[in-house]
Structure formats: structure tokens, C-alpha cells
C-alpha positions as CSV (number, residue, x, y, z in Angstrom):
1,M,0.0,0.0,0.0
2,E,1.5,3.4,-1.1
3,P,2.1,6.1,1.6
4,S,-0.4,9.1,1.7
5,H,0.9,12.5,0.6
6,E,-1.9,14.5,2.2
7,P,-0.8,16.9,5.1
8,M,-1.5,15.4,8.6
9,P,-2.8,17.6,11.4
10,I,-0.5,18.1,14.4
11,A,-1.9,16.9,17.7
12,G,-2.6,19.5,20.5
13,D,-4.0,23.1,20.7
14,A,-2.4,25.6,18.3
15,F,-2.1,28.4,21.0
16,D,-0.4,26.0,23.4
17,R,2.0,24.9,20.8
18,M,2.9,28.6,19.9
19,K,3.6,29.4,23.6
20,H,6.2,26.7,23.7
21,D,7.7,27.6,20.3
22,P,11.5,28.5,20.9
23,E,11.4,31.4,18.4
24,V,8.4,33.0,20.0
25,L,10.0,32.6,23.5
26,E,13.2,34.3,22.2
27,A,11.3,37.2,20.7
28,R,9.3,37.7,23.9
29,R,12.5,37.7,26.0
30,T,14.0,40.4,23.7
31,L,10.9,42.6,23.9
32,M,10.8,42.5,27.7
33,I,14.5,43.5,27.9
34,G,13.9,46.5,25.5
35,L,10.9,47.7,27.6
36,G,12.9,47.5,30.7
37,V,15.7,49.6,29.3
38,V,13.3,52.3,28.0
39,S,11.6,52.4,31.4
40,A,14.9,52.8,33.1
41,I,15.9,55.7,30.9
42,I,12.6,57.5,31.4
43,L,13.0,57.1,35.2
44,V,16.5,58.6,35.1
45,L,15.4,61.6,33.1
46,V,12.5,62.3,35.5
47,V,14.8,62.1,38.5
48,V,17.4,64.5,36.9
49,N,14.7,67.0,36.0
50,L,13.4,67.0,39.5
51,L,16.9,67.5,40.9
52,K,17.6,70.5,38.5
53,G,14.6,72.4,39.9
54,P,12.2,74.7,37.9
55,S,12.8,75.6,34.2
56,T,14.7,78.7,33.2
57,T,11.5,80.5,32.2
58,E,9.8,79.6,35.5
59,A,12.9,80.8,37.5
60,F,12.9,84.1,35.5
61,K,9.2,84.5,36.2
62,A,9.7,83.7,39.9
63,Q,12.3,86.5,40.2
64,F,11.1,89.1,37.7
65,G,7.5,88.3,37.0
66,D,5.8,87.6,33.7
67,L,7.6,88.4,30.5
68,P,6.2,91.6,28.9
69,D,4.4,91.6,25.5
70,M,6.2,94.3,23.4
71,A,3.1,94.9,21.3
72,K,0.9,95.7,24.4
73,T,3.2,96.8,27.2
74,E,2.7,100.4,28.4
75,S,5.3,102.1,30.6
76,K,4.3,102.4,34.2
77,G,5.6,105.0,36.5
78,S,7.1,106.9,33.6
79,D,6.1,109.7,31.2
80,E,7.8,108.1,28.2
81,P,5.5,106.3,25.7
82,A,5.5,102.6,25.4
83,V,7.8,101.1,22.7
84,T,5.9,98.9,20.2
85,R,7.0,96.6,17.4
86,E,5.6,99.3,15.0
87,D,8.0,101.8,16.6
88,L,11.0,99.5,16.1
89,Q,10.1,99.1,12.4
90,Q,10.0,102.8,11.7
91,P,13.0,104.2,9.6
92,V,15.6,106.1,11.7
93,D,15.5,109.9,11.3
94,P,19.0,111.1,10.6
95,N,18.2,114.3,12.6
96,S,17.9,112.1,15.7
97,L,21.4,110.6,15.3
98,V,23.7,112.2,17.8
99,F,27.4,111.4,18.3
100,R,30.5,112.8,19.9
101,P,33.4,113.1,17.4
102,P,36.8,111.8,18.7
103,G,38.7,114.5,20.6
104,E,35.7,116.8,20.8
105,K,33.5,117.6,23.8
106,Q,30.4,118.8,21.9
107,L,27.8,116.4,20.6
108,K,26.8,116.6,16.9
109,S,23.9,115.3,15.0
110,G,24.2,112.9,12.0
111,A,22.2,115.3,9.8
112,A,24.6,118.1,10.6
113,A,27.6,116.0,9.7
114,T,26.0,115.0,6.4
115,V,25.1,118.6,5.5
116,S,28.5,119.7,6.5
117,S,30.1,117.1,4.2
118,M,27.9,118.0,1.3
119,S,28.6,121.7,1.8
120,A,32.3,121.1,1.7
121,D,32.0,119.1,-1.6
122,L,29.8,121.8,-3.2
123,A,32.3,124.4,-2.1
124,K,35.2,122.5,-3.7
125,L,33.3,122.2,-7.0
126,A,32.4,125.9,-6.9
127,A,36.0,126.9,-6.2
128,G,37.1,124.6,-9.1
129,Q,34.6,126.2,-11.5
130,E,35.8,129.7,-10.5
131,V,39.5,129.0,-11.2
132,V,38.6,127.4,-14.5
133,E,36.7,130.5,-15.6
134,K,39.7,132.7,-14.7
135,F,42.0,130.3,-16.5
136,L,39.9,130.5,-19.6
137,Q,39.4,134.2,-19.5
138,A,43.2,135.1,-19.1
139,A,44.3,137.4,-21.9
140,T,47.8,136.0,-22.2
141,W,49.7,132.9,-21.2
142,Q,51.6,134.9,-18.6
143,E,48.3,135.8,-16.9
144,R,47.1,132.2,-17.3
145,L,50.2,130.9,-15.6
146,A,48.9,132.2,-12.3
147,F,46.1,129.6,-12.4
148,V,48.2,126.7,-13.7
149,R,49.3,123.6,-11.8
150,N,53.1,123.0,-11.7
151,G,53.6,126.5,-13.0
152,Q,57.4,126.6,-12.6
153,R,57.8,123.3,-14.5
154,V,55.5,124.1,-17.4
155,E,56.4,127.8,-17.9
156,G,58.9,127.0,-20.6
157,M,56.5,124.6,-22.3
158,M,53.8,127.3,-22.3
159,R,56.1,129.9,-23.8
160,K,57.2,127.6,-26.6
161,F,53.6,126.4,-27.1
162,Y,52.2,129.9,-27.5
163,E,55.0,130.9,-29.8
164,Q,53.6,128.4,-32.3
165,H,49.9,128.7,-31.4
166,A,47.5,131.6,-31.0
167,D,47.3,133.0,-27.5
168,G,44.4,134.9,-25.8
169,P,41.3,134.0,-23.9
170,T,39.5,130.7,-24.6
171,S,35.9,131.4,-25.9
172,F,33.4,129.1,-24.1
173,D,29.7,128.9,-23.7
174,S,29.4,127.3,-20.3
175,L,30.7,124.8,-17.8
176,V,28.2,122.0,-17.8
177,E,29.6,119.3,-15.5
178,A,31.7,119.1,-12.4
179,T,33.0,115.9,-10.8
180,E,35.1,115.4,-7.6
181,L,38.0,113.0,-8.1
182,P,40.2,111.2,-5.6
183,G,43.3,113.0,-4.3
184,G,42.0,116.5,-4.1
185,F,41.0,117.0,-7.8
186,T,37.9,118.1,-9.5
187,E,37.0,117.7,-13.2
188,H,35.0,120.3,-15.2
189,T,33.6,120.0,-18.7
190,V,33.9,123.1,-20.8
191,V,31.6,123.7,-23.7
192,L,33.6,125.7,-26.3
193,A,32.0,128.5,-28.2
194,G,32.9,127.1,-31.6
195,G,31.5,123.6,-30.7
196,G,33.1,120.7,-29.0
197,R,34.1,120.1,-25.4
198,K,37.2,120.0,-23.3
199,V,37.9,118.8,-19.8
200,A,39.7,121.1,-17.3
201,T,41.1,119.2,-14.3
202,V,41.7,121.3,-11.1
203,Q,44.0,120.4,-8.2
204,H,42.9,121.9,-4.9
205,T,45.9,123.0,-2.8
206,S,46.4,125.1,0.3
207,Q,47.1,128.0,-2.1
208,G,43.8,127.4,-4.0
209,G,42.7,125.6,-7.1
210,L,45.1,125.2,-10.1
211,V,44.3,124.0,-13.6
212,D,46.4,121.2,-15.3
213,W,47.3,123.1,-18.4
214,E,49.1,120.2,-20.0
215,A,46.1,118.0,-19.9
216,F,43.7,120.8,-21.0
217,V,45.7,121.6,-24.2
218,G,46.9,118.0,-24.8
219,A,50.6,119.1,-24.7
220,G,53.3,116.7,-25.7
221,E,57.0,116.5,-25.6
222,M,57.1,118.3,-29.0
223,G,54.7,119.7,-31.5
224,W,52.4,117.1,-33.1
225,S,52.8,118.6,-36.6
226,E,56.5,118.8,-36.1
227,F,56.7,115.2,-35.2
228,I,54.7,114.1,-38.2
229,T,56.6,116.4,-40.6
230,K,60.0,115.2,-39.5
231,R,58.9,111.5,-39.3
232,Q,61.0,111.4,-36.2
233,V,62.6,108.0,-35.4
234,Q,63.5,109.1,-31.8
235,P,60.7,108.3,-29.3
236,A,58.6,111.3,-28.1
237,T,55.8,111.4,-25.6
238,F,52.3,112.7,-26.5
239,R,48.9,113.0,-25.0
240,V,46.6,111.2,-27.5
241,F,43.0,109.9,-27.7
242,V,43.3,106.1,-28.4
243,S,40.7,104.0,-30.0
244,P,40.8,100.5,-31.7
245,A,41.5,100.5,-35.5
246,G,42.3,98.0,-38.2
247,H,44.5,99.8,-40.8
248,Y,47.2,97.4,-42.0
249,E,49.5,98.2,-44.9
250,N,53.2,98.9,-45.9
251,S,55.5,97.6,-43.2
252,F,52.6,97.3,-40.8
253,G,50.6,95.0,-43.0
254,Y,50.5,92.0,-40.5
255,P,47.3,91.8,-38.5
256,Q,48.2,88.4,-37.2
257,S,51.2,89.8,-35.3
258,L,50.3,93.5,-34.8
259,K,47.7,95.5,-33.0
260,C,46.5,98.8,-34.6
261,Y,45.1,101.9,-32.8
262,S,43.9,105.3,-34.0
263,L,45.8,108.1,-32.3
264,R,44.4,111.7,-32.2
265,N,46.0,114.7,-30.6
266,I,44.1,117.9,-29.7
267,S,47.0,120.3,-29.2
268,E,46.5,121.8,-32.7
269,P,43.3,122.7,-34.6
270,G,42.7,120.1,-37.3
271,A,45.6,117.9,-36.1
272,K,46.2,114.9,-38.3
273,V,45.0,111.5,-37.0
274,I,47.6,108.7,-37.3
275,Y,47.8,105.0,-36.6
276,G,50.0,103.4,-34.0
277,Y,51.2,99.7,-34.0
278,L,52.7,97.3,-31.5
279,D,53.2,93.6,-31.0
280,R,49.8,92.0,-30.6
281,H,51.1,89.6,-27.8
282,S,53.0,92.2,-25.8
283,A,52.3,93.4,-22.3
284,M,51.8,96.9,-23.7
285,A,49.0,95.7,-26.0
286,R,47.3,94.0,-23.1
287,E,47.6,97.2,-21.0
288,I,46.1,99.4,-23.8
289,D,43.3,96.8,-24.5
290,F,42.5,96.7,-20.8
291,W,41.7,100.4,-20.7
292,L,39.8,100.2,-24.0
293,E,37.7,97.2,-22.8
294,K,37.1,99.0,-19.5
295,N,35.6,101.9,-21.5
296,R,33.7,99.6,-23.9
297,D,36.1,100.3,-26.8
298,E,35.4,104.0,-26.6
299,T,38.1,106.6,-27.1
300,V,40.4,106.7,-24.1
301,P,42.9,109.5,-23.3
302,M,46.4,108.1,-22.8
303,I,50.0,109.2,-22.7
304,L,52.1,107.2,-25.1
305,S,55.7,107.3,-26.5
306,L,55.7,107.2,-30.3
307,K,58.3,107.0,-33.1
308,F,58.4,106.5,-36.9
309,P,60.1,103.5,-38.4
310,L,63.3,104.1,-40.3
311,E,62.6,105.4,-43.8
312,A,58.9,105.5,-43.2
313,P,57.0,105.5,-46.5
314,V,54.0,107.5,-45.1
315,D,53.5,110.1,-42.3
316,F,50.6,108.4,-40.6
317,Q,51.9,105.1,-39.3
318,V,54.1,104.9,-36.2
319,W,55.4,102.5,-33.6
320,I,54.0,102.7,-30.1
321,Q,57.2,102.6,-28.2
322,G,55.9,103.0,-24.6
323,F,52.8,103.2,-22.5
324,V,53.0,105.9,-19.8
325,Q,49.5,105.9,-18.3
326,A,45.8,106.1,-19.0
327,G,44.5,109.7,-18.5
328,W,46.3,112.9,-19.2
329,V,46.8,114.2,-15.7
330,I,50.0,113.1,-14.1
331,R,49.4,112.9,-10.3
């Protein structure tokens, strides 16, 4: 007879069998140990809390009373109004700011200091405009010299300059802009009577304001026309307006290795514009490009050293021999 493959029921009650199952007994033992550990931790925390006494907030209340509500509190026993959250959010009135400057005994208000500073700035700009007007209205270069910065140094330059150029007062319509610069300088834009503009830079000294004549007229180491006519191969320094250009020909016909710039001088009416070149990969080219990029490739005043190549075929192409600075005012 073949054995049966049907499942056979296990004798005894299922619950009784489960109570004596080894796995169930082990799980029960683990659960009881865990409950015991948790209970012990809770008991320790309760005891520690009782030993520490009342909470920080309760201790504060016991000593000082309830904490005030800033939105509702009113001063008691004082004539001063209550401070509310709305009061704290109000902007500070500069007239209410009071301070004692170092080394002084008197108190000053913040508003007074601001007004004083603004008045000093306006006074400096007004003084600068006044000296520029006197500088422009001077009948001769000798009279103008009294309002010129570094007068002793530039006197010879002025004499030579006005031997070659017309002297007399400068006709102008107005002074339209004034800007304060670092180092005790102000800058004033002059609208000329015949059209165009020039910038007059004033240095404010203990003797008064003085105009930088070299920067105003764009003076160079020699005359611009003289330099071009002679095609001078020795370097000479000039104040020029510099802008990017792309004129490549003759011995300067190598755009892969050379940078080209347009150079304009203002020291003479109708002065000829020429092109200056230098090594595209040189530090000088990076310096000039930095200032042009900073001014979005607009025309930038610079002081450069220039020279013609040997046997120059034309009078409008020169080497840029040196970069002195950006700007025409030497500090």
C-alpha cells in the first residue's frame, strides 16, 4: 500500500504549541528587555529633571514676574510712551542721530555732519569752477600761468607752445559738468563757443585751485605737426586719444602679429590722425586693450611714447614705443 501525501494535522491546541515555540519565546524575551531599558531611561530623566529644579523660564518669572508683550506693554511710573513693534520698524530719522566726534566735547547730529560734508563738496566744486573760468578768460599765457598747476615746470613749455599757437582767452559757452576726483582733484567739462568740449582738471591745494594746463591743451614732448613732418625716429611722448583700429599696410601689414590703434592729438586745430602699432602679444598691447575694454572700446585718453620707423614711406603710421598711463593728468 502506497504512503499518503496528504498533510497530517499536528496533535494538540495551536495556541499551546505557539507558547512553547522556541522562536516565540526568544522574541518575547528580547521585547521584555527592551521595555525594561526604555523604562529605566525615562525614570533617570525624571529624577534628573526634579533635581535640577524649575525651568529657566519659570525661574525668571519667579524672580522678575511675567515676560512683557512688546506689542501691548505700556510704561508704568514713567512719562515716556511705550515702545511697540511698529515703533521699532520705523526708519531712523538722521536728525535724531547724535554722536561725539573723537577728541571733541560737543555732541553733533548725524544730519549736521551730512550737511557739512555736502557743503564742503559743493564748495570745492564751486571753487574749481571759479578758477577754470579765470584760467579760460586770461588774456595771455603769462596771466594764465597764475592759475596753472606745476607752473614753474610748465612755464617754458607754455612759452614755446604759444609761440607756435594763437594766444588769448578761450571762448566758451558754459561749464556744464563738475565731478570730484580722488586725491583732491575736480574735473570740469567746458563747452567751447565754436563747438566741442574740453575737460579742465583742477588740483585743490592750500594756495587754492590750479588747472592742469598740459592736460587741457593736450601738450606733448614736441609739437604734433613737427613730429609728423620730421617723421621722427626718436621716441617722443604725447597725449593722445586712443581707439581701436584696423588699418594694415606697408611695413605694418601684418594683422596676425600687430595691433593697430587710432591716435588723435588735440593740441593743434585740425591735427592729423595717425595709426599706432605694436606687438599683438606684448604686455603693452594687453595694457592698452584693458583700458579700452574697460571703457567699452570708446576713445580713451592716454600718454604714449611714439616713433616713426626708419625710412617711413608714409607720415601716418608709427610704432607705439611706450605706455606711460591712461589719462592725461600726471598725479
